[in-house]
C-alpha positions in Angstrom: 3.9 -23.3 -6.2 2.9 -19.4 -6.1 0.4 -18.5 -3.8 -1.8 -15.4 -2.8 -2.2 -14.1 0.9 -5.9 -12.6 0.6 -6.9 -10.1 3.2 -10.5 -9.3 2.7 -11.2 -5.3 3.9 -14.4 -5.3 5.3 -13.9 -6.7 8.3 -10.4 -5.6 10.5 -11.1 -7.6 13.1 -11.9 -10.8 12.1 -8.5 -13.0 11.2 -10.7 -15.6 9.3 -10.8 -12.6 7.0 -7.1 -13.6 5.9 -7.0 -16.2 3.2 -4.0 -18.4 1.6 -4.8 -19.3 -1.9 -2.8 -21.2 -4.0 -2.4 -20.7 -8.0 -2.7 -24.4 -8.9 -5.1 -25.9 -12.0 -5.4 -23.0 -14.3 -3.3 -19.4 -15.3 -5.6 -16.6 -14.8 -7.6 -15.8 -11.4 -9.7 -13.1 -11.1 -10.3 -11.0 -7.9 -13.5 -9.3 -7.4 -16.9 -8.8 -5.5 -18.9 -11.1 -8.1 -19.6 -14.7 -7.2 -18.4 -16.0 -10.7 -14.8 -14.4 -9.3 -12.5 -17.0 -8.2 -11.4 -15.2 -4.8 -14.8 -12.9 -3.9 -13.9 -10.2 -1.1 -16.9 -8.6 1.0 -15.5 -5.2 0.2 -17.6 -2.5 -1.1 -14.8 -0.6 -2.4 -13.6 -3.4 -4.7 -15.3 -3.7 -8.2 -17.7 -6.7 -9.4 -14.1 -7.9 -11.2 -11.4 -5.9 -10.1 -8.3 -7.4 -11.6 -7.1 -10.5 -12.9 -3.9 -12.7 -11.9 -2.4 -14.0 -14.6 0.6 -16.4 -15.7 2.1 -14.8 -19.2 3.8 -16.0 -22.3 7.2 -15.8 -20.6 5.8 -18.0 -17.5 5.7 -15.1 -15.2 3.1 -13.8 -13.1 1.6 -10.9 -13.6 -1.8 -8.1 -12.6 -4.0 -6.7 -14.4 -6.9 -4.1 -13.8 -9.9 -5.3 -15.3 -12.5 -2.2 -14.1 -11.7 1.2 -15.7 -13.4 3.0 -12.7 -11.1 1.5 -10.0 -7.7 1.1 -9.3 -5.2 -1.1 -8.2 -1.6 -0.5 -6.7 1.5 -2.9 -6.5 4.1 -1.8 -3.7 2.0 1.5 -2.8 2.5 2.5 -6.9 -0.3 2.5 -9.4 0.4 0.2 -12.0 -1.3 -2.5 -14.4 0.5 -5.6 -16.1 3.7 -5.4 -13.6 5.4 -8.8 -13.3 5.1 -10.0 -9.8 7.9 -10.7 -7.4 8.0 -12.8 -4.6 6.4 -10.0 -1.9 5.0 -8.1 -4.1 1.6 -6.2 -2.4 -1.2 -5.1 -4.6 -4.0 -2.6 -3.0 -7.2 -2.4 -3.6 -10.4 -0.7 -1.8 -9.8 -1.8 1.7 -8.0 -5.3 1.0 -5.4 -6.8 -0.2 -3.1 -9.1 -2.0 0.5 -10.1 -1.6 1.9 -12.5 -4.2 4.6 -15.7 -3.0 6.7 -16.6 -5.3 6.7 -20.3 -4.0 4.5 -22.3 -1.0 4.9 -25.4 0.6 2.1 -26.5 2.7 2.0 -29.7 5.0 -0.6 -32.5 4.0 -3.8 -31.5 5.6 -3.0 -27.8 6.0 -6.1 -25.6 5.0 -5.1 -23.5 2.3 -7.3 -23.2 -1.1 -5.4 -24.9 -4.3 -6.8 -23.3 -7.1 -10.7 -22.8 -6.5 -13.2 -22.7 -3.7 -12.5 -21.5 0.0 -9.2 -20.8 1.4 -10.6 -19.1 4.9 -7.9 -20.5 7.6 -10.3 -22.2 10.0 -9.1 -25.0 10.5 -6.8 -25.5 13.4 -4.5 -28.3 15.1 -4.1 -28.9 19.1 -0.7 -27.2 20.1 1.6 -29.1 22.1 2.1 -27.4 26.0 4.9 -26.0 25.0 3.4 -24.3 21.4 0.4 -23.1 23.8 3.0 -21.9 25.7 5.0 -19.6 23.2 1.6 -18.5 21.7 0.3 -16.9 24.9 3.8 -15.9 25.6 3.7 -12.0 27.1 5.9 -10.8 24.7 4.2 -11.8 21.5 2.9 -9.2 20.8 2.7 -6.0 18.2 4.7 -4.5 16.5 7.1 -7.2 16.1 9.4 -9.0 13.4 9.3 -12.8 12.1 12.6 -13.7 11.3 12.6 -16.3 7.8 15.2 -16.4 5.9 19.0 -15.6 6.9 18.1 -16.0 10.8 17.1 -18.0 13.4 14.2 -19.5 11.6 10.9 -19.2 13.9 11.9 -16.3 15.9 9.6 -13.6 16.8 10.9 -10.6 18.3 8.4 -7.9 19.8 10.3 -4.0 19.3 10.2 -1.3 21.1 12.0 2.3 20.6 14.9 2.4 18.0 16.6 -0.5 17.0 19.9 -0.7 15.3 20.3 -3.6 12.6 23.4 -4.4 11.3 26.6 -7.0 11.6 28.4 -4.7 14.2 28.2 -6.0 18.0 27.3 -2.1 19.2 23.4 -2.8 16.9 20.4 -4.0 19.0 19.8 -6.8 16.4 23.3 -8.1 15.3 22.9 -10.7 11.9 26.1 -12.5 10.9 25.4 -11.9 7.5 28.4 -10.9 4.7 25.7 -8.7 2.7 24.5 -6.6 5.5 26.1 -3.4 6.8 28.0 -3.4 10.1 25.4 -0.5 10.5 22.8 -1.3 8.2 19.1 0.1 9.1 16.9 1.1 12.1 13.3 0.8 13.1 11.9 2.9 14.6 8.6 2.5 16.8 6.5 5.6 16.8 2.7 6.8 17.3 1.5 6.3 13.9 3.4 3.1 13.1 6.7 1.6 12.9 9.6 3.6 10.3 12.5 1.8 8.8 15.3 3.3 7.5 18.5 2.8 5.6 21.6 4.0 7.4 23.4 4.7 4.1 23.9 0.6 4.0 26.1 -1.4 1.0 23.2 -3.1 0.1 20.1 -1.3 0.5 16.9 -2.0 2.3 14.1 -3.4 0.3 10.5 -3.8 1.7 8.3 -6.0 -0.9 11.6 -6.2 -3.6 11.7 -2.1 -3.6 14.6 -0.4 -2.5 13.8 2.5 -0.1 15.6 5.0 2.1 12.8 6.0 4.9 9.1 4.0 4.6 6.4 3.3 7.3 5.5 -0.2 7.3 2.6 -1.8 6.8 1.5 -5.4 7.9 2.8 -8.3 6.5 5.4 -6.0 5.0 8.7 -8.5 3.4 12.2 -7.1 4.4 15.4 -8.0 2.9 18.7 -6.4 4.1 21.3 -8.4 2.3 20.6 -12.1 2.6 18.4 -11.9 5.2 14.6 -11.2 5.7 11.6 -11.0 8.0 8.2 -10.2 7.8 6.7 -7.4 9.7 3.7 -7.6 11.9 2.0 -4.2 12.7 -1.4 -5.3 14.0 -3.2 -7.3 16.0 -5.1 -8.9 13.5 -1.5 -9.5 11.9 -0.5 -11.4 14.7 -3.5 -13.3 15.2 -3.0 -14.3 11.1 0.7 -16.1 12.2 -0.9 -17.8 15.3 -3.3 -19.5 12.9 -0.8 -20.2 11.1 1.0 -21.7 13.5 -1.6 -23.4 14.8 -2.5 -25.1 11.4 1.3 -26.5 11.7 2.5 -24.3 8.5 4.6 -22.1 10.2 7.3 -23.2 13.2 7.2 -20.7 16.0 10.6 -21.2 17.9 11.4 -18.2 20.5 9.8 -15.3 21.3 11.9 -12.5 22.6 11.6 -8.2 22.9 14.1 -5.9 22.0 14.3 -2.3 23.6 16.0 -0.1 21.3 19.4 1.5 23.3 22.9 1.4 21.0 25.3 -1.0 23.0 22.2 -2.3 25.0 22.1 -6.1 25.6 22.3 -7.1 22.0 21.3 -10.2 20.6 23.2 -12.1 18.0 21.0 -13.9 15.0 23.0 -16.5 13.0 22.4 -15.8 8.9 22.7 -19.2 8.3 22.3 -22.3 10.8 23.1 -26.1 9.9 19.7 -27.2 11.4 16.9 -27.2 8.9 13.4 -26.1 10.5 9.9 -25.9 9.1 9.3 -22.2 9.3 7.3 -19.2 7.2 10.6 -19.1 4.8 9.1 -23.0 4.0 5.4 -21.5 3.3 6.8 -18.5 1.3 9.9 -19.9 -0.3 11.6 -18.3 -3.0 13.2 -21.1 -5.1 10.7 -24.1 -5.4 12.5 -26.8 -6.2 14.6 -26.1 -2.4 11.2 -26.7 -1.2 10.1 -29.7 -3.2 13.2 -31.2 -1.6 13.3 -30.2 1.7 9.6 -31.6 1.9 10.4 -34.9 0.6 13.2 -35.0 3.1 11.2 -34.2 5.9 8.8 -37.3 4.9 11.5 -39.4 4.7 
């Protein structure tokens, strides 16, 4: 089922201001400051009733602006009535809402279904290994969390300039036939992280929008060929990931750091493995039927 990841922009330092809101039970959800809204944001720059995310006649989810005095940007472009695709980010005021086509939530998880509070406040006790990983010195920003086509559940802290591609000379190697030998670069700069397409065959997509060069923002969904990762920018983003791990919604299997020197110690990442693991790829999955089947297998 589809879901919205919502950040209330007024208290950016508080990770509880992230919501995971599952769209189930109705076909129109209003977002704003008014108490009658389905999703209420404590953001003074947001209208009383700012926008709606609704299911259209063609069975696609779309966004509609409800306030004539305000704006909404989808993937940094001012639009209205746009069909939402997996990973699309809607930004308005100091808040953002990110759309995911399908989500898998384990039994007992705290994601909101349809209406009511969706704050991620319930945490589970970690195993000693999980505790060790969440407190690992390399678990810091900026970084990427591999979600599809890579080692599911791996977090990589990045430093300097990193080359991504199939070539063994790249810093991060993807075994993905749709990724070029030298596909893209990630460059950590003083004011953020820049992703650049290095004349790849199939392009670089950020939130399903093709780009040549772009400054990444927290929770941007990046796709190279069949390989996807989520960009983690700030400590607040990282704390959100920690909370998802603690709640059992995503799997954290390994943490590492890559420093960008071409020809240095390259790290190989298998594009597809035989072992199926619960990861953020299952929380924010594109194929709903596949998620349901995998969830049934896990419960056998």
